[in-house]
FINU-105272 format. One line per field, with one value per residue: residue in one letter; x negated, y negated, z negated of N, C-alpha, C, O, CB in turn; residue number from 0. Coordinates in steps of 0.05 Angstrom, whole numbers. Glycine has a CB too. Layout:
BEGIN
code (A;...)
n.x (X;...)
n.y (Y;...)
n.z (Z;...)
ca.x (X;...)
ca.y (Y;...)
ca.z (Z;...)
c.x (X;...)
c.y (Y;...)
c.z (Z;...)
o.x (X;...)
o.y (Y;...)
o.z (Z;...)
cb.x (X;...)
cb.y (Y;...)
cb.z (Z;...)
pos (NUM;...)
***
This chain:
BEGIN
code (X;X;X;X;X;X;X;X;X;X;X;X;X;X;X;X;X;X;X;X;X;X;X;X;X;X;X;X;X;X;X;X;X;X;X;X;X;X;X;X;X;X;X;X;X;X;X;X;X;X;X;X;X;X;X;X;X;X;X;X;X;X;X;X;X;X;X;X;X;X;X;X;X;X;X;X;X;X;X;X;X;X;X;X;X;X;X;X;X;X;X;X;X;X;X;X;X;X;X;X;X;X;X;X;X;X;X;X;X;X;X;X;X;X;X;X;X;X;X;X;X;X;X;X;X;X;X;X;X;X;X;X;X;X;X;X;X;X;X;X;X;X;X;X;X;X;X;X;X;X;X;X;X;X;X;X;X;X;X;X;X;X;X;X;X;X;X;X;X;X;X;X;X;X;X;X;X;X;X;X;X;X;X;X;X;X;X;X;X;X;X;X;X;X;X;X;X;X;X;X;X;X;X;X;X;X;X;X;X;X;X;X;X;X;X;X;X;X;X;X;X;X;X;X;X;X;X;X;X;X;X)
n.x (335;385;366;373;372;380;411;395;453;498;480;465;516;530;499;484;480;415;380;336;322;280;242;193;167;174;193;197;142;121;139;121;60;67;86;35;2;17;76;129;185;231;277;321;356;404;434;424;426;453;402;370;406;388;334;345;367;327;274;217;222;193;214;210;221;250;290;303;253;221;200;244;264;237;228;173;141;141;158;114;70;3;9;20;-22;-65;-56;-44;6;15;51;96;176;200;241;275;293;318;328;344;312;339;392;405;398;434;483;478;531;547;504;487;429;379;323;261;231;163;108;69;75;99;84;87;133;175;144;166;218;222;216;267;302;347;389;409;387;382;351;349;340;323;307;309;337;395;368;348;274;213;183;194;227;185;160;214;215;164;172;209;187;147;192;209;169;135;82;49;29;-22;-14;-35;-59;-16;12;-17;-13;32;26;34;75;130;105;80;87;61;6;18;3;38;66;41;55;94;92;35;-21;-60;-19;-4;-41;-28;10;14;-30;-26;-4;-21;-13;5;59;124;184;241;307;366;430;461;506;513;458;406;357;297;242;174;154;115;88;88;47)
n.y (-511;-473;-469;-421;-418;-363;-330;-261;-206;-227;-277;-243;-215;-266;-278;-302;-300;-287;-245;-243;-203;-219;-172;-179;-158;-94;-64;-87;-101;-52;-10;-38;-35;26;27;3;50;82;112;127;111;92;109;62;76;53;77;130;191;210;194;239;282;265;285;342;362;353;369;355;295;234;225;164;124;89;66;21;0;42;116;151;215;272;250;243;193;122;69;42;4;9;62;94;67;70;116;178;177;190;188;204;213;164;165;115;95;31;-8;-62;-89;-54;-40;-103;-101;-66;-107;-137;-162;-184;-213;-216;-196;-160;-169;-143;-169;-191;-221;-206;-199;-249;-284;-266;-248;-286;-294;-262;-280;-319;-311;-290;-327;-344;-389;-392;-375;-335;-335;-281;-279;-218;-218;-195;-148;-174;-221;-288;-287;-308;-301;-276;-330;-354;-348;-334;-389;-406;-374;-403;-457;-432;-419;-479;-499;-531;-552;-516;-519;-486;-430;-374;-392;-401;-362;-328;-349;-328;-293;-308;-314;-288;-243;-229;-182;-139;-139;-127;-87;-53;-33;-11;48;33;-19;-20;-46;-54;-56;-114;-150;-118;-136;-194;-210;-253;-248;-203;-161;-158;-150;-145;-127;-87;-78;-39;-20;40;71;94;80;39;38;26;0;-16;-72;-106;-160;-191;-237)
n.z (462;408;347;288;220;175;117;78;86;98;123;169;189;213;252;320;389;408;358;307;251;196;157;114;75;63;107;167;173;165;217;260;252;254;316;327;310;343;350;377;384;335;288;264;208;156;124;86;83;136;153;138;163;212;219;197;251;290;277;279;284;231;172;134;83;23;-32;-70;-67;-77;-51;-21;-28;-10;32;79;73;39;40;59;90;82;57;108;141;199;205;255;297;352;401;373;332;287;232;204;139;97;45;52;107;153;140;158;208;224;206;242;286;317;350;412;414;398;361;310;264;227;196;215;281;296;327;376;375;384;436;468;452;490;537;542;559;536;501;445;381;326;264;210;148;109;65;-11;-33;-41;-53;-37;-8;-8;31;74;91;99;142;185;191;214;262;283;299;334;369;383;398;370;322;266;214;185;173;163;107;80;86;48;12;-19;-56;-105;-113;-88;-66;-128;-140;-125;-144;-200;-251;-269;-229;-187;-154;-138;-106;-63;-87;-40;3;5;33;84;99;110;146;194;264;284;309;387;408;414;373;407;388;386;374;366;354;299;278;299;350;350;395;413;454;497;512;571;589)
ca.x (354;390;352;387;350;411;397;415;468;522;472;468;540;534;483;495;453;394;389;311;329;257;232;163;159;155;200;187;117;111;153;99;45;78;73;6;-7;26;82;147;215;233;304;327;386;411;450;403;444;445;375;366;416;377;313;356;375;303;244;193;227;194;227;210;238;256;307;285;234;209;205;263;259;237;223;143;130;157;173;87;38;-19;11;21;-45;-92;-52;-27;45;20;79;122;197;208;263;262;313;305;342;345;323;363;419;407;402;471;505;486;549;560;488;479;408;369;293;265;200;149;87;37;83;117;80;96;165;170;146;192;254;230;223;288;316;367;391;416;374;391;332;351;316;331;306;305;364;405;365;327;251;206;155;213;241;175;159;234;210;136;176;234;167;148;202;206;135;128;62;58;-11;-34;12;-48;-60;11;24;-38;-12;60;7;39;113;153;88;61;91;31;-15;24;-12;42;86;32;62;120;86;13;-32;-61;5;1;-64;-25;31;7;-41;-11;-2;-39;-3;17;76;156;204;271;329;392;452;467;533;515;436;383;347;276;226;157;162;90;89;75;43)
ca.y (-476;-467;-450;-425;-391;-345;-308;-226;-191;-242;-288;-227;-224;-294;-286;-299;-295;-275;-253;-234;-195;-202;-168;-178;-139;-89;-53;-85;-90;-21;-17;-61;-13;50;25;5;63;103;116;126;107;86;101;44;81;52;108;157;218;207;205;258;296;261;307;370;355;354;374;343;272;229;203;142;108;82;55;-3;1;79;137;174;243;285;234;236;181;108;43;25;-5;29;96;106;54;89;158;194;171;184;207;207;196;162;160;91;76;17;-20;-90;-91;-42;-65;-128;-96;-59;-127;-163;-143;-214;-220;-198;-173;-157;-158;-132;-188;-195;-236;-183;-193;-268;-303;-238;-234;-315;-309;-254;-292;-344;-296;-275;-352;-344;-411;-390;-353;-337;-318;-271;-264;-200;-216;-170;-132;-191;-258;-304;-293;-336;-291;-280;-353;-367;-327;-350;-426;-404;-370;-428;-476;-435;-434;-509;-522;-552;-553;-502;-520;-466;-413;-356;-397;-402;-328;-317;-369;-315;-273;-313;-308;-258;-220;-221;-150;-123;-148;-116;-70;-18;-24;1;59;32;-42;-20;-79;-65;-66;-140;-161;-118;-147;-222;-211;-264;-244;-184;-150;-177;-145;-151;-91;-93;-66;-33;-7;63;83;82;67;27;49;0;-5;-35;-80;-117;-187;-211;-273)
ca.z (444;383;327;267;198;158;93;79;101;108;153;197;203;234;275;352;411;404;327;299;230;189;128;117;59;74;133;198;181;177;235;275;246;266;334;336;316;368;355;410;378;318;294;246;197;128;113;83;88;152;161;127;186;247;207;201;288;307;250;294;267;210;155;129;79;13;-43;-94;-64;-77;-33;-19;-51;17;58;89;70;34;60;50;103;61;58;144;157;210;205;284;294;371;413;353;334;267;228;174;128;72;27;63;136;177;130;169;243;223;208;264;305;334;372;440;427;371;346;288;255;203;191;240;298;299;355;402;373;391;454;475;457;499;561;551;556;518;488;418;361;295;251;199;130;111;32;-31;-58;-45;-56;-14;-17;5;59;94;99;111;175;203;201;222;297;297;300;356;393;397;412;344;307;239;198;150;156;144;82;65;69;37;-24;-25;-80;-127;-111;-93;-65;-146;-155;-104;-165;-222;-248;-275;-202;-170;-152;-115;-93;-74;-75;-6;33;15;68;112;97;107;167;209;287;281;335;411;416;394;370;400;373;402;368;386;340;265;275;313;371;353;419;421;478;508;522;591;594)
c.x (358;381;372;375;381;391;417;437;491;505;472;496;536;523;490;473;436;389;343;324;295;261;204;154;179;158;197;160;109;125;131;78;43;74;57;-4;4;49;103;163;218;268;313;351;387;419;431;407;447;416;361;384;395;354;321;361;351;283;219;197;212;201;210;218;240;288;302;257;212;218;220;254;262;233;178;133;146;151;141;71;17;-17;8;-13;-59;-97;-52;-10;41;44;101;140;199;239;268;288;302;336;355;346;329;384;429;415;430;486;504;506;556;534;490;456;393;336;290;240;185;128;64;44;96;118;91;121;184;176;161;215;241;227;248;308;347;371;406;399;374;364;347;344;341;329;290;327;384;397;345;292;229;179;177;226;218;164;187;222;181;147;198;206;160;161;211;186;126;102;71;37;5;-22;-5;-54;-32;21;6;-32;16;47;23;62;120;130;62;69;66;8;-4;16;7;68;73;37;88;104;50;-8;-49;-48;5;-15;-50;-1;36;-16;-25;-14;-24;-38;21;33;102;174;235;287;362;412;463;481;531;482;425;357;319;247;197;155;137;96;68;72;46)
c.y (-483;-448;-439;-408;-383;-328;-281;-223;-213;-269;-267;-222;-243;-301;-285;-297;-284;-267;-227;-224;-189;-200;-165;-161;-115;-72;-64;-95;-66;-7;-14;-32;17;52;19;31;90;110;117;110;111;90;85;58;74;70;131;193;215;206;223;288;299;284;336;381;370;349;365;320;264;221;202;122;100;73;41;-2;34;91;155;197;262;280;248;215;156;88;27;25;15;59;105;97;84;114;161;186;187;197;211;196;192;145;143;90;65;4;-48;-87;-73;-43;-90;-126;-85;-84;-146;-157;-165;-221;-205;-197;-188;-157;-161;-147;-184;-214;-225;-191;-223;-289;-284;-238;-267;-315;-292;-266;-309;-337;-285;-305;-358;-379;-414;-375;-356;-319;-307;-264;-254;-207;-192;-154;-156;-225;-257;-297;-307;-334;-291;-303;-359;-361;-330;-371;-428;-391;-387;-450;-465;-436;-453;-520;-540;-542;-536;-505;-502;-446;-391;-366;-404;-373;-318;-321;-343;-298;-289;-318;-282;-234;-216;-194;-131;-121;-138;-80;-34;-18;-12;31;59;7;-37;-41;-78;-57;-97;-155;-143;-129;-183;-229;-217;-262;-221;-171;-174;-163;-140;-119;-98;-71;-62;-11;22;83;73;73;56;42;21;13;-8;-41;-107;-139;-184;-238;-278)
c.z (423;371;299;248;177;139;89;89;109;128;176;201;219;249;295;362;408;375;327;268;225;166;135;94;46;104;163;205;188;200;267;266;264;294;351;332;327;373;370;401;354;315;265;224;173;117;111;85;126;170;162;147;205;248;216;238;305;280;252;287;248;199;135;114;39;-7;-62;-89;-65;-60;-41;-28;-20;34;61;74;65;60;52;79;100;68;92;151;169;209;237;278;330;379;395;340;300;264;196;171;103;72;45;90;162;164;159;208;248;218;229;285;322;357;396;435;399;365;310;281;228;213;218;263;303;318;374;393;397;426;475;481;477;540;572;558;554;502;460;404;335;279;220;181;109;64;6;-41;-72;-50;-33;-21;8;30;76;106;116;149;186;208;217;262;302;301;326;386;403;398;392;327;281;243;179;155;147;113;68;54;52;12;-39;-49;-102;-129;-106;-73;-100;-152;-147;-122;-194;-224;-255;-251;-180;-149;-128;-94;-89;-65;-42;10;30;38;80;113;120;131;193;239;293;310;360;427;401;394;381;391;383;373;375;361;316;261;305;321;368;377;408;449;483;508;550;594;625)
o.x (342;382;387;367;398;369;441;443;500;518;479;501;539;526;507;451;443;393;333;339;283;276;194;132;193;139;194;151;95;120;127;84;27;62;56;-21;-2;53;96;158;210;284;311;370;370;409;424;391;430;411;344;375;386;352;310;359;352;280;201;175;207;204;199;224;223;309;291;240;192;240;216;230;284;233;165;113;165;144;141;61;14;-33;-8;-28;-63;-116;-63;-4;62;56;123;136;201;252;267;305;287;355;380;368;323;403;449;428;446;508;519;496;571;540;495;447;394;328;304;222;197;129;49;24;110;136;108;135;200;194;167;228;262;231;254;332;363;350;414;392;368;359;357;337;361;344;269;328;390;411;333;285;231;164;177;238;221;164;182;217;175;134;206;217;164;155;220;181;113;104;95;24;27;-13;2;-54;-31;29;13;-38;19;64;22;71;117;139;39;58;55;-9;-19;19;1;87;84;22;96;104;36;-11;-50;-57;15;-5;-58;9;54;-20;-15;-31;-44;-55;38;29;102;176;252;279;378;404;476;472;541;478;432;342;321;237;199;154;143;119;44;88;44)
o.y (-499;-424;-457;-385;-398;-318;-279;-241;-211;-280;-273;-225;-237;-322;-267;-294;-261;-287;-209;-242;-171;-215;-152;-149;-116;-66;-48;-98;-59;17;2;-10;27;72;24;39;113;117;102;88;132;80;98;43;87;78;147;211;231;216;228;311;320;299;350;404;387;328;365;312;285;198;219;101;115;74;56;-4;41;85;170;197;265;294;259;220;155;89;5;45;35;74;122;113;106;130;141;186;197;215;221;173;212;129;152;86;76;4;-49;-84;-79;-47;-91;-139;-91;-81;-164;-146;-162;-232;-180;-198;-210;-134;-172;-137;-174;-222;-237;-194;-220;-305;-293;-223;-266;-325;-302;-267;-320;-351;-276;-300;-372;-390;-436;-355;-376;-295;-325;-240;-264;-202;-179;-152;-160;-245;-241;-305;-313;-350;-308;-300;-366;-373;-327;-375;-448;-398;-388;-466;-481;-444;-454;-544;-561;-519;-538;-500;-502;-438;-381;-349;-412;-365;-297;-307;-340;-287;-275;-327;-261;-212;-206;-183;-113;-104;-143;-60;-10;-3;-4;34;75;11;-46;-51;-96;-50;-109;-167;-148;-131;-190;-253;-201;-279;-226;-171;-192;-159;-132;-99;-111;-48;-81;8;22;104;52;58;64;54;1;35;2;-24;-129;-139;-179;-255;-300)
o.z (412;375;290;254;168;141;93;105;132;146;198;225;243;262;298;351;403;362;340;259;236;152;154;97;27;119;181;228;207;198;285;275;280;303;375;348;319;397;388;410;345;330;245;224;160;96;129;88;134;192;179;145;215;267;233;246;323;267;234;278;235;207;122;125;29;6;-78;-107;-53;-51;-60;-35;-9;54;43;61;79;84;41;88;115;79;98;162;159;209;248;254;337;366;402;331;286;278;173;189;88;88;48;102;185;179;173;225;266;229;235;305;342;378;397;458;386;367;293;294;209;236;234;277;324;325;388;408;416;439;496;501;486;560;594;562;565;494;453;418;322;282;206;183;100;46;6;-65;-95;-51;-18;-44;32;42;94;128;140;171;210;232;230;283;326;317;345;409;426;400;395;319;273;263;167;133;126;95;45;33;41;-7;-63;-63;-123;-150;-118;-67;-100;-170;-160;-118;-213;-210;-252;-254;-160;-130;-111;-70;-107;-43;-25;32;49;57;102;136;136;136;208;245;307;328;357;451;378;408;368;388;387;360;396;351;307;242;327;306;382;373;385;466;472;501;551;601;634)
cb.x (337;410;323;413;309;436;396;424;477;544;441;451;560;535;465;513;439;375;441;283;352;230;244;148;147;141;222;207;105;114;165;91;53;104;77;-11;-20;16;75;163;234;219;324;337;396;425;475;394;484;454;364;375;438;358;312;389;374;302;233;190;247;187;255;211;265;243;322;288;232;215;185;272;291;249;233;140;116;157;214;67;24;-11;48;52;-68;-113;-10;-22;65;0;72;120;225;186;276;242;340;272;323;322;308;360;400;374;379;482;508;461;576;564;464;484;392;381;264;269;206;138;77;35;97;117;45;81;181;134;122;199;277;206;209;300;309;357;401;440;348;429;302;354;284;313;337;293;345;414;349;333;241;195;133;229;252;158;154;261;206;113;185;268;145;139;212;219;142;155;54;74;-33;-24;43;-75;-78;33;30;-61;11;77;-36;27;129;198;69;58;123;16;-21;54;-38;55;101;16;59;160;98;5;-60;-82;47;-1;-107;-27;30;-5;-53;-11;-4;-33;15;-4;69;182;209;287;329;380;466;433;537;526;417;376;373;259;236;133;199;80;77;82;7)
cb.y (-442;-466;-468;-422;-414;-317;-325;-214;-163;-255;-299;-198;-233;-314;-278;-322;-309;-289;-232;-260;-172;-209;-143;-207;-153;-79;-50;-101;-93;0;-48;-105;-8;53;25;-15;59;125;118;154;123;64;128;17;109;37;119;155;215;196;200;250;283;223;308;369;314;329;404;345;274;226;209;140;123;77;68;5;-19;100;149;178;251;293;184;229;184;98;21;44;-32;28;109;80;31;85;176;223;120;186;238;213;210;153;185;55;89;-7;-25;-107;-105;-11;-93;-144;-71;-37;-142;-174;-126;-249;-219;-210;-174;-130;-180;-103;-223;-168;-232;-138;-168;-277;-313;-201;-232;-325;-321;-242;-312;-372;-277;-249;-365;-318;-424;-381;-349;-320;-337;-265;-289;-174;-214;-179;-114;-181;-275;-345;-266;-357;-253;-269;-375;-370;-286;-357;-451;-375;-338;-445;-478;-427;-429;-528;-549;-553;-581;-477;-559;-476;-401;-350;-417;-412;-301;-325;-424;-295;-277;-327;-325;-264;-229;-239;-132;-144;-183;-123;-81;-5;-49;-1;61;19;-71;4;-93;-61;-52;-156;-156;-91;-147;-226;-191;-286;-269;-166;-121;-190;-131;-181;-77;-103;-83;-12;-21;79;115;115;84;6;53;-10;-33;-30;-88;-109;-210;-207;-286)
cb.z (437;380;316;271;167;185;58;54;84;76;153;197;187;227;278;367;419;416;305;300;230;193;110;116;40;54;130;217;168;154;225;256;221;261;335;322;302;367;347;425;391;316;303;264;196;122;137;57;67;149;155;95;198;257;174;183;298;336;244;323;257;204;145;139;95;24;-47;-130;-78;-101;-24;5;-85;24;48;120;84;6;45;22;87;26;45;172;134;200;187;292;291;385;422;338;351;253;233;177;124;74;0;57;145;190;96;159;258;196;185;282;290;308;365;471;468;362;360;286;253;189;158;246;295;280;366;402;319;380;460;462;427;482;560;524;576;496;505;415;364;288;248;204;114;137;27;-55;-93;-58;-92;-18;-31;-23;59;89;76;90;171;193;169;193;309;265;276;352;399;387;443;320;304;229;179;112;175;158;80;86;89;45;-18;3;-81;-135;-85;-71;-30;-171;-143;-74;-164;-224;-268;-319;-187;-180;-172;-133;-113;-70;-103;9;31;-7;75;126;64;75;167;201;302;257;322;430;428;416;325;423;348;440;375;406;338;235;260;298;401;310;436;412;478;533;497;608;584)
pos (0;1;2;3;4;5;6;7;8;9;10;11;12;13;14;15;16;17;18;19;20;21;22;23;24;25;26;27;28;29;30;31;32;33;34;35;36;37;38;39;40;41;42;43;44;45;46;47;48;49;50;51;52;53;54;55;56;57;58;59;60;61;62;63;64;65;66;67;68;69;70;71;72;73;74;75;76;77;78;79;80;81;82;83;84;85;86;87;88;89;90;91;92;93;94;95;96;97;98;99;100;101;102;103;104;105;106;107;108;109;110;111;112;113;114;115;116;117;118;119;120;121;122;123;124;125;126;127;128;129;130;131;132;133;134;135;136;137;138;139;140;141;142;143;144;145;146;147;148;149;150;151;152;153;154;155;156;157;158;159;160;161;162;163;164;165;166;167;168;169;170;171;172;173;174;175;176;177;178;179;180;181;182;183;184;185;186;187;188;189;190;191;192;193;194;195;196;197;198;199;200;201;202;203;204;205;206;207;208;209;210;211;212;213;214;215;216;217;218;219;220;221;222;223;224;225;226;227;228;229;230)
***
């Protein structure tokens, strides 16, 4: 299997075969918790105007999203796992718009298949890909506002090791250590309204969930669905 780690939107445009769009802080961590808490499906939409229109078309849809980390005006929740944690989303459809992660899906135009992932379902994502028997995997780290970040690269390296059957030591310790690099914003008292401290632990709980998230472009948005792994 050929496994390549790519970076940012440019990397998404280069992705081939099976693409995995990675956003640990926080887009695809949020989607994993939403599915774990009963969400039926998630529409990943980069264009916030389109997201608002989709809500107008069906008022039962729940708007979740951010720009520059801050909740979008009129949206029910920001892109924060602690804001939706343990809430009941059973049977609900979510419209999710973010700065980085949803942009990656939109740009993976040359990939034959797309998954989205974070540390909380990294192993399940690798297992789902192995079941597809694909020979090319592009792991795309979406970073933060055009710059590479440690958490997404760590997640990509971990998934790559799982796909190749290689040992990857101390993944949880490495994830916890992110609090001293990109994750330090969650411990900044001046940014708690945007990056609450409670988000950090939820984002770095490695392999918390046993399902992958499969994404399929439909026009200008992606339909994300929970995919249970059958061993």
